[in-house]
C-alpha positions as CSV (number, residue, x, y, z in Angstrom):
1,M,18.9,-61.1,45.2
2,T,17.8,-58.5,47.6
3,T,16.0,-55.5,46.1
4,P,15.5,-51.9,47.5
5,S,12.3,-51.5,49.4
6,L,10.5,-48.8,47.6
7,S,6.9,-49.0,48.8
8,G,5.8,-46.6,51.4
9,V,8.3,-43.6,50.5
10,P,7.4,-40.7,52.1
11,A,6.8,-37.7,49.6
12,P,10.1,-36.2,48.6
13,A,11.3,-33.1,50.2
14,A,11.2,-29.7,48.4
15,G,13.7,-29.7,45.7
16,C,14.0,-33.2,45.7
17,P,16.3,-34.0,42.8
18,A,15.0,-37.7,42.3
19,H,11.4,-36.4,42.3
20,A,12.3,-33.8,39.7
21,A,14.0,-36.5,37.7
22,G,10.5,-38.4,37.8
23,T,12.3,-41.7,39.3
24,V,11.4,-43.0,42.9
25,P,14.3,-42.3,45.3
26,V,16.0,-45.4,47.2
27,P,15.5,-45.2,50.9
28,L,19.0,-44.8,52.6
29,S,18.0,-47.3,55.4
30,G,16.8,-50.8,56.2
31,P,17.8,-54.2,56.4
32,E,19.4,-54.7,52.9
33,F,22.4,-52.2,54.0
34,H,23.0,-54.3,56.8
35,T,22.8,-57.7,55.5
36,E,23.7,-57.8,51.7
37,P,24.6,-54.4,50.7
38,Q,26.5,-55.6,47.6
39,A,23.4,-57.2,46.3
40,L,21.5,-53.9,46.8
41,Y,24.3,-52.0,45.1
42,R,24.1,-54.3,42.1
43,T,20.6,-53.9,42.0
44,V,20.4,-49.9,42.3
45,R,23.4,-49.8,39.8
46,R,21.4,-51.9,37.1
47,E,18.3,-49.6,37.8
48,Y,19.4,-46.2,38.0
49,G,23.3,-46.3,36.9
50,P,26.3,-45.1,38.6
51,V,24.5,-42.1,40.3
52,V,21.6,-43.3,42.3
53,P,18.6,-40.8,43.6
54,V,18.3,-41.7,47.4
55,E,16.5,-40.5,50.4
56,L,17.6,-40.1,53.9
57,P,15.8,-40.6,57.0
58,G,13.4,-37.9,57.3
59,G,12.7,-37.7,53.6
60,F,15.7,-35.5,52.7
61,P,17.2,-36.2,49.1
62,A,20.8,-37.0,47.9
63,W,22.7,-38.6,45.2
64,L,24.4,-41.7,46.0
65,V,27.6,-42.1,43.7
66,V,28.3,-45.9,43.0
67,G,30.5,-45.9,40.0
68,Y,34.0,-45.9,40.6
69,R,34.9,-43.6,37.9
70,E,32.2,-41.1,38.8
71,L,33.2,-41.2,42.4
72,H,36.7,-40.6,41.5
73,Q,35.7,-37.6,39.4
74,V,33.5,-36.1,42.4
75,A,35.9,-36.7,45.0
76,G,38.6,-35.5,42.7
77,D,37.1,-32.2,42.1
78,G,37.3,-29.9,45.1
79,E,35.9,-26.9,43.2
80,L,32.8,-28.5,41.9
81,F,32.1,-30.7,44.6
82,P,33.6,-29.5,47.7
83,R,33.0,-30.8,51.1
84,D,31.1,-27.7,52.1
85,V,28.2,-28.6,54.0
86,G,27.0,-25.1,54.0
87,L,26.0,-25.1,50.5
88,W,23.4,-27.9,51.1
89,N,19.9,-26.8,49.8
90,Q,18.0,-28.4,52.3
91,W,19.1,-26.7,55.5
92,E,15.7,-24.9,55.9
93,H,14.1,-28.4,56.1
94,I,16.4,-29.9,58.5
95,P,15.3,-30.2,62.2
96,E,17.6,-29.6,64.9
97,D,17.1,-33.0,66.2
98,W,17.8,-35.0,63.2
99,P,19.8,-37.9,63.9
100,L,22.3,-37.8,61.1
101,L,23.1,-34.3,61.8
102,P,26.5,-35.0,63.8
103,M,27.5,-37.5,60.9
104,V,26.6,-35.1,58.1
105,G,27.7,-32.1,60.0
106,R,26.9,-28.4,60.0
107,P,29.3,-25.6,59.1
108,M,32.0,-25.3,61.3
109,P,35.7,-24.3,61.8
110,S,37.0,-28.0,61.6
111,I,39.3,-29.7,59.1
112,Y,36.4,-32.2,58.1
113,F,33.8,-29.2,57.7
114,T,35.6,-26.9,55.7
115,A,36.3,-26.3,52.2
116,G,39.1,-24.9,49.9
117,A,41.8,-22.7,51.4
118,E,40.3,-22.9,55.0
119,H,40.4,-26.5,55.0
120,R,44.0,-26.5,53.8
121,R,44.9,-24.2,56.7
122,H,43.7,-26.6,59.0
123,A,45.6,-29.6,57.2
124,R,48.7,-27.6,57.5
125,M,48.3,-27.6,61.3
126,V,47.0,-31.2,61.9
127,V,48.8,-33.4,59.1
128,P,52.4,-32.7,60.5
129,A,51.2,-33.4,63.9
130,L,50.1,-36.7,63.1
131,E,53.0,-37.4,60.7
132,A,55.4,-36.6,64.0
133,A,54.1,-39.4,65.8
134,D,56.9,-42.1,66.4
135,P,55.5,-45.4,64.5
136,F,57.5,-47.3,66.9
137,E,56.0,-45.8,69.6
138,I,52.7,-46.4,68.2
139,R,53.1,-50.1,67.6
140,G,54.3,-50.2,71.2
141,H,51.2,-48.6,72.5
142,C,49.1,-51.0,70.3
143,E,51.0,-54.2,71.6
144,Q,50.7,-53.0,75.3
145,L,47.1,-52.1,74.9
146,A,46.1,-55.2,72.9
147,D,47.9,-57.4,75.5
148,R,46.1,-55.8,78.1
149,L,42.7,-56.4,76.5
150,V,43.4,-60.0,75.9
151,D,44.5,-60.4,79.5
152,A,41.1,-59.4,80.5
153,V,39.4,-62.2,78.4
154,C,42.1,-65.0,77.8
155,G,41.6,-66.9,81.2
156,R,37.8,-67.6,80.4
157,G,38.2,-69.4,77.1
158,T,35.3,-67.2,75.2
159,A,35.2,-63.3,74.3
160,D,33.3,-60.8,71.9
161,L,36.2,-59.6,69.9
162,V,33.8,-56.6,68.9
163,A,33.2,-55.2,72.3
164,E,36.1,-56.6,74.1
165,F,38.7,-56.1,71.7
166,A,38.1,-54.4,68.0
167,E,36.1,-51.5,69.6
168,P,38.2,-50.5,72.5
169,L,41.8,-50.7,71.1
170,P,41.8,-47.9,68.4
171,V,40.4,-45.6,70.9
172,L,42.6,-46.4,73.6
173,V,45.5,-46.0,71.3
174,L,44.3,-42.7,69.7
175,A,43.5,-41.3,73.3
176,R,47.0,-41.7,74.3
177,L,48.4,-40.2,70.9
178,I,46.4,-37.0,71.1
179,G,47.1,-36.8,75.0
180,F,44.4,-38.2,77.1
181,P,45.1,-40.7,79.9
182,D,43.9,-44.3,79.5
183,S,41.0,-43.6,82.2
184,E,39.0,-41.6,79.6
185,G,39.4,-43.7,76.3
186,A,36.5,-46.1,77.5
187,D,34.0,-43.2,77.7
188,I,35.3,-41.7,74.5
189,A,34.5,-45.1,72.8
190,R,30.9,-45.1,74.0
191,V,30.4,-41.4,73.0
192,L,31.9,-42.5,69.3
193,K,29.7,-45.5,68.9
194,D,26.6,-43.5,69.8
195,L,27.8,-40.7,67.1
196,A,28.5,-43.3,64.3
197,D,24.9,-45.3,64.9
198,G,23.0,-42.1,64.2
199,G,20.4,-43.1,66.9
200,P,18.5,-40.8,69.3
201,G,21.4,-40.3,71.4
202,A,23.6,-39.1,69.0
203,Q,23.2,-35.3,69.7
204,E,24.1,-35.9,73.3
205,A,27.0,-37.8,72.6
206,H,28.2,-35.2,70.4
207,A,28.2,-32.7,73.2
208,R,29.9,-35.1,75.5
209,F,32.5,-35.6,72.8
210,G,33.1,-32.0,72.3
211,A,33.5,-31.6,76.1
212,H,36.1,-34.2,76.4
213,M,38.0,-32.5,73.7
214,S,38.0,-28.8,75.2
215,R,39.2,-30.2,78.6
216,L,42.2,-31.7,76.7
217,V,43.1,-28.6,75.0
218,A,43.1,-26.7,78.0
219,A,45.0,-29.1,79.9
220,K,47.6,-29.2,77.0
221,R,47.8,-25.6,76.8
222,A,48.7,-25.5,80.6
223,R,51.1,-28.5,80.4
224,P,52.2,-29.4,76.9
225,G,53.6,-33.2,76.0
226,D,54.8,-35.1,73.4
227,D,51.4,-35.8,71.9
228,V,49.3,-34.8,68.9
229,T,47.3,-32.1,70.7
230,S,50.6,-30.4,72.0
231,R,52.2,-30.3,68.6
232,M,48.9,-28.7,67.1
233,L,49.0,-26.0,69.7
234,A,52.7,-25.5,68.8
235,D,51.8,-24.7,65.3
236,P,52.6,-21.1,64.6
237,E,49.4,-20.5,62.7
238,P,46.6,-19.0,65.1
239,F,43.7,-21.1,65.8
240,T,40.9,-20.9,68.5
241,D,40.4,-23.5,71.3
242,E,37.1,-24.4,69.4
243,E,39.0,-25.1,66.3
244,Y,41.7,-27.2,68.0
245,A,38.8,-29.1,69.8
246,L,36.9,-29.6,66.6
247,D,39.8,-30.9,64.8
248,L,40.5,-33.2,67.6
249,M,37.1,-34.6,67.4
250,A,37.7,-35.2,63.7
251,I,40.8,-37.0,64.1
252,T,39.4,-39.2,66.9
253,A,36.0,-40.0,65.0
254,A,37.3,-40.6,61.7
255,G,39.9,-43.1,63.1
256,H,38.2,-45.0,66.0
257,L,35.2,-47.1,64.5
258,T,36.6,-47.3,61.0
259,T,39.8,-48.8,62.5
260,A,37.8,-51.0,64.8
261,D,35.5,-52.4,62.0
262,W,39.0,-52.9,59.9
263,I,40.0,-55.1,62.6
264,S,36.6,-56.9,63.2
265,N,35.9,-57.5,59.5
266,S,39.5,-59.0,58.9
267,L,39.1,-61.2,61.8
268,R,35.7,-62.4,60.5
269,L,37.2,-63.1,57.2
270,M,39.8,-65.3,58.5
271,L,37.4,-67.1,61.1
272,T,34.6,-67.7,58.6
273,E,36.1,-68.3,55.2
274,D,37.9,-71.8,55.1
275,E,39.9,-71.0,51.9
276,F,41.4,-67.8,53.4
277,A,42.0,-69.5,56.8
278,D,43.8,-72.7,55.2
279,S,46.0,-70.2,52.9
280,L,46.8,-68.0,55.9
281,A,48.0,-70.8,57.9
282,G,50.0,-72.3,55.1
283,G,51.9,-69.2,54.4
284,R,50.1,-68.3,51.1
285,R,48.4,-65.3,52.4
286,S,49.2,-62.8,55.1
287,I,47.5,-60.6,57.7
288,G,48.1,-57.9,55.3
289,D,46.1,-59.8,52.3
290,A,43.3,-60.2,54.6
291,M,43.2,-56.5,55.7
292,N,43.5,-55.3,52.1
293,E,40.7,-57.5,50.7
294,V,38.4,-56.1,53.4
295,L,39.0,-52.7,52.3
296,W,38.0,-53.8,48.6
297,E,35.0,-56.1,49.8
298,E,33.8,-54.8,53.1
299,S,35.0,-51.3,53.5
300,P,34.5,-50.0,57.0
301,T,33.2,-46.8,55.7
302,Q,30.6,-47.9,52.9
303,I,29.0,-44.2,52.6
304,L,30.8,-41.0,53.2
305,A,28.9,-37.9,53.5
306,G,29.4,-35.8,51.6
307,R,30.0,-33.5,48.9
308,W,28.0,-30.6,47.9
309,A,27.5,-29.3,44.2
310,S,28.8,-25.7,44.1
311,R,26.9,-25.1,40.9
312,D,24.4,-26.7,38.6
313,T,26.2,-29.5,36.8
314,H,25.5,-33.0,35.1
315,L,27.1,-36.4,36.3
316,A,26.6,-39.7,34.7
317,G,23.3,-38.3,32.6
318,R,21.9,-37.1,36.0
319,T,21.2,-33.2,36.6
320,I,22.8,-32.0,39.8
321,K,21.5,-29.0,41.0
322,A,23.8,-26.3,43.2
323,G,23.6,-27.3,46.9
324,D,22.7,-31.0,46.1
325,M,24.2,-33.7,48.3
326,L,26.2,-36.3,46.7
327,L,27.1,-39.4,49.0
328,L,30.1,-41.2,48.2
329,G,29.4,-44.8,48.0
330,L,32.9,-46.2,48.8
331,G,31.8,-49.7,49.2
332,A,29.7,-49.9,46.3
333,A,32.3,-48.1,43.9
334,N,35.2,-50.6,44.9
335,T,32.9,-53.6,43.5
336,D,31.9,-51.8,40.2
337,P,32.1,-54.4,37.6
338,L,33.7,-51.8,35.4
339,I,36.9,-52.1,37.3
340,R,36.4,-55.8,38.3
341,Q,36.0,-57.5,34.9
342,G,37.7,-60.8,34.7
343,A,38.0,-60.8,38.6
344,D,37.1,-63.9,40.3
345,V,33.8,-64.3,42.6
346,R,35.9,-62.6,45.4
347,G,37.6,-60.1,43.2
348,T,41.2,-61.0,42.2
349,A,41.9,-57.1,42.2
350,A,41.2,-57.1,45.6
351,R,43.8,-59.6,46.7
352,G,47.5,-59.1,47.1
353,S,48.9,-55.5,47.5
354,N,46.4,-53.7,45.2
355,G,45.7,-50.4,46.9
356,A,43.7,-48.6,44.4
357,H,40.6,-49.0,46.3
358,L,38.4,-46.1,47.5
359,A,38.2,-47.2,51.4
360,F,40.0,-43.9,52.6
361,S,38.1,-41.8,49.9
362,H,40.0,-39.8,47.3
363,G,41.3,-36.3,46.4
364,E,41.9,-33.4,48.3
365,Y,39.6,-34.3,51.4
366,R,40.7,-38.1,51.5
367,C,41.9,-39.4,54.8
368,P,45.3,-37.9,55.3
369,F,48.4,-40.5,54.5
370,P,49.6,-40.1,58.2
371,A,46.1,-41.0,59.6
372,Q,46.0,-44.0,57.0
373,E,49.1,-45.3,58.4
374,I,48.3,-44.9,62.0
375,A,45.2,-47.1,61.3
376,E,46.9,-49.6,59.6
377,T,49.3,-49.8,62.3
378,I,46.7,-50.4,64.9
379,A,44.6,-52.7,63.1
380,R,47.6,-54.9,61.9
381,T,49.4,-54.9,65.4
382,G,45.9,-55.9,67.0
383,I,45.4,-58.8,64.9
384,E,48.8,-60.0,65.2
385,V,48.7,-59.7,68.9
386,I,45.2,-61.7,69.2
387,L,46.2,-64.4,66.7
388,D,49.5,-64.8,68.6
389,R,48.2,-64.8,72.1
390,L,45.1,-67.0,70.9
391,P,46.2,-69.2,68.2
392,D,43.3,-71.9,68.4
393,L,40.7,-68.8,67.9
394,Q,37.4,-70.2,66.6
395,L,33.9,-68.7,65.8
396,A,31.5,-69.6,68.7
397,V,28.5,-69.1,66.4
398,P,27.5,-70.4,63.0
399,A,28.6,-67.7,60.6
400,Q,25.3,-66.8,59.2
401,D,24.1,-65.8,62.8
402,L,26.4,-63.0,62.9
403,V,24.8,-59.6,62.8
404,R,25.8,-56.4,61.2
405,R,25.7,-53.1,62.8
406,P,22.4,-51.6,61.6
407,S,24.1,-48.8,59.5
408,A,23.8,-47.9,55.8
409,F,27.0,-45.7,56.5
410,L,29.6,-48.2,58.3
411,R,30.1,-51.7,57.6
412,G,30.9,-53.6,60.8
413,M,30.0,-56.3,63.2
414,N,27.7,-56.0,66.3
415,A,29.5,-58.8,67.9
416,L,32.2,-61.4,66.9
417,P,31.7,-64.1,69.7
418,V,34.9,-66.6,69.7
419,R,35.9,-69.3,71.8
420,F,39.6,-70.5,72.5
421,A,41.7,-72.6,75.1
422,P,41.9,-70.4,78.3
423,V,45.6,-69.3,78.5
424,R,47.5,-67.2,81.1
425,T,48.0,-63.6,81.1
426,T,51.1,-61.7,80.3
427,G,51.4,-60.9,83.7
428,D,51.4,-64.8,84.6
429,L,54.0,-65.4,81.8
430,L,56.6,-62.8,83.3
């Protein structure tokens, strides 16, 4: 079993909750998160309980909530644990170039970084704009764009399903839905990947991302269309152009890489697990079953930042100080043994149509239902298209050689190399 590497941990930052508790915080980085995160979660759950003192890169303290019930409690109490980054008691220590800053965020007027009444004001504008998207039109966009991506590789017999299919598809669809021309989709995809990886280019990527959205708002204000941005601009509630751009950034960032990972993780499951592949071929399982199992076992969002305590409180025996950051361990909570008792090794609860997972978070700040439906349409349609077009798809490397993205926050593949018999493009078939 993989255990957390606790040696060589820097001295805790001022006010570190783990230091105050007299325990050594778990570094929220390292290969354990990339290879066998569930083994790591089992270890820290056994050693620390459902609320784990952790340390972010740079030595900044936080609490990682790995218990299902505790996460439900934190995410469901928007007053005690709001998503208000302005409450963080570490701001005086955070450097301007901190790589995780774009992911954690800073106080800004966005649906993702506001709390309470202000968050609800943004939601009243954003959610109807998403909800008004025609599901049949979304599926049509998915099919057309997925076919285009398959056409680019189908004649050569090999492909990387991450770089050449799973990553570009969601952002191309989302770009259309919010009103971008297809030509800008590829650059937005690169920007979002740099942001999600939290590397040295994250700050610059965030600036480029904002510039894309500011130009889009200006274009749609001058010439509205049938798209999410135009519907947001038509809302009677007054918002600034900065607020529109930030909300569009939140919509796109939240929907892109998580959906890409949902696609690639589902395809990996189908290609690497003989039992699942056989039952899928025999009609005993469906693509939906694979997608749902991924949400339970390998949720694309493993850790979500975050919630901040509005006052001193206690959680699972831990003393949480006002302003402490709580990270939602969605991937860990989904495999909490307290809700998986009696399950088989893969988790009977994860199979079938059980939707009690926390992959989309929970409570007031969860992923809005229209956004969940759009993500599911993109993922399901993309998988259906590629399996229909390339029915003899096979993994091109041993399963153990597949490499995960180096992120504690997101669970996805760096690459998914496959081989198949070359086929004709859709243009050739017409």
